[in-house]
C-alpha positions in Angstrom: 94.7 137.1 124.5 91.0 137.4 123.4 91.9 139.6 120.2 94.5 137.1 119.0 91.7 134.4 119.3 89.5 136.6 117.3 92.2 137.2 114.8 93.0 133.4 114.7 89.3 132.4 114.2 88.7 135.2 111.1 92.2 133.5 109.8 90.3 130.3 109.7 87.3 131.7 108.3 89.1 133.3 105.3 91.7 130.1 104.6 88.0 128.3 104.7 86.5 130.8 102.2 89.5 130.3 99.6 89.4 126.4 99.8 86.1 126.6 98.7 85.7 123.7 96.0 82.2 124.9 94.6 81.7 126.0 90.8 79.9 129.4 92.0 82.5 131.5 90.5 82.8 133.7 93.3 86.6 135.1 93.9 88.2 134.3 96.9 88.6 136.8 99.8 92.0 137.7 98.8 94.5 136.7 96.0 97.6 136.0 97.7 100.8 136.0 95.6 104.2 134.3 96.4 106.3 137.5 97.4 109.4 135.5 98.9 110.7 132.3 100.5 113.1 131.4 103.3 114.0 128.3 105.4 111.6 128.8 107.9 108.4 130.2 106.3 106.7 131.4 102.9 105.8 135.3 102.2 102.5 136.3 100.3 101.1 139.2 99.5 97.7 140.5 98.6 98.1 142.8 96.1 94.4 143.7 95.6 94.8 145.1 99.5 97.5 147.4 98.6 96.0 151.0 99.6 97.8 154.5 99.6 96.8 157.5 101.7 98.9 160.3 101.1 102.5 159.1 101.5 101.6 155.7 103.3 101.0 152.4 101.7 99.7 149.6 103.4 98.8 145.9 102.4 98.0 142.4 103.9 100.5 139.9 103.8 100.7 136.2 105.4 103.6 134.1 106.4 103.3 130.3 106.2 105.5 128.8 108.7 106.9 125.7 108.0 107.1 124.7 111.4 104.3 125.2 114.2 105.0 128.4 116.4 103.8 129.3 119.6 102.5 132.4 121.0 100.7 133.0 124.2 100.0 129.4 124.6 98.4 129.2 121.2 99.9 126.7 118.3 99.8 128.5 114.9 101.1 127.9 111.4 99.6 130.7 109.1 98.6 133.9 110.7 97.3 136.6 108.7 99.2 139.8 109.8 96.5 143.0 109.5 97.6 146.0 107.7 100.2 147.6 110.1 103.3 148.0 108.5 103.6 151.5 107.3 106.4 152.4 104.6 106.8 156.0 103.6 107.2 156.7 100.0 110.2 158.4 99.0 
């Protein structure tokens, strides 16, 4: 539960940093590109986060839910998934 709180707090910080409107020329924390859309959410991928180690490729992704979801008593719409899904290259 505490881990989810910290992940949610980190997500809010990243979103706030990405939405800065100053003209400092700094790059955003992630360059999210729309990768797909369903009736329930829009899916984004951060191509800059793609890494490869041997035959394992990982990347960060983000689901922008169109309706609020509840998990563990917390309501959220934009959780950022850590780099967990692993795919074997063929």
